[in-house]
Phi, psi and omega in degrees: 000138188290175176309130178266123180254120185303326181290348182274350189245143181232149172289129179248350181162185180237144166288145182247217188282154175294138174253120182057202193258351193266010176095006170289151179220148181280128174251117183268119184248152170298125184301333177281356188255135168243141179251135179227130174056037183288131179229344181212147180225165170251137182228125177178176177299312175236166175293322182290338179264352185295146176252149182285144173221144166274155181260122175273326180197153174221129179224156179292144172243298177229184175311312196249014191214145177231161172255126186241133170241129186256137170304133176094357177233107186239004186224155176302320176309304179303324176296314175294336176292333177276345186298140183092346176283148176276145180250138180235148176223161181292141185306330181298340181259014185243134176240128172245088179203179178278349182271008183286146177276122174219180178295341179300336185275355177304127187092356180281151180284135179255127179242125173267138183296338181264314188264355181077211184296127179252310195183194176236159184283122185267324183196163168237133171253123186266104170251162180296330183275328181191171172256136186240142176261127171256130176208164174267136180217124184041052182059026177233144181276123183252124172253118176251118182305138185255110176203176190303332179282333184264318186266104183274314179200147174248127184249094181289336175290320177270359182053051181230142173247124180263124181232159167231099184285135178304140182304129177093342179299311176300320183296324177306315181289331186276351186275000000 
C-alpha cells in the first residue's frame, strides 16, 4: 500500500459484530456514502492508530450495513477483536451524492436512454472491483456494471434509474 496521507482518507463507518465463523464482519455505513471499487481500508480506534487492510469481499447485508471480509482476518475471534473500530477509505473511492447505487434502488424501474423502459432492479452486487446491478430482460439475467458512464441519474421520488447501457452489452446476454 502506498504512503498513507491522513487527509486523503475519510471515515465511512464502524465495524459491528463478527458474521459467521469465517472472519467476516458487519460494516455499518453512513447511508449517504457510496463506495466504488473499494479494495483497501484503514481500521482502528483512531485514524492515526489505524492499520491498513486489503479487502477480499464486500456484499450487502441491510440498507445500512455490508458484510466485509478483510485479508488476514480468517476467524470469528479475529473479527470480534476489530468490532467497534472505525473504517476509513481513500476519498477517491467515496461518492457522496444522490446518484450513488445502493440497496435502496432494488425494485426501481430501469430506463435506458436508447431503449426506454427495460425492467426493474432485482439486486445489487458490491464486489471489490465494481458494483453490478442485476435485472431481467427478455427472460435473461443481465448484470450491468455501475459507474459514472452507465448510471445517468437515480430518481428516488419516481423510483427510476436512468441508465446508458453500453452498445452490445444486452446482446451478449441475449445470445
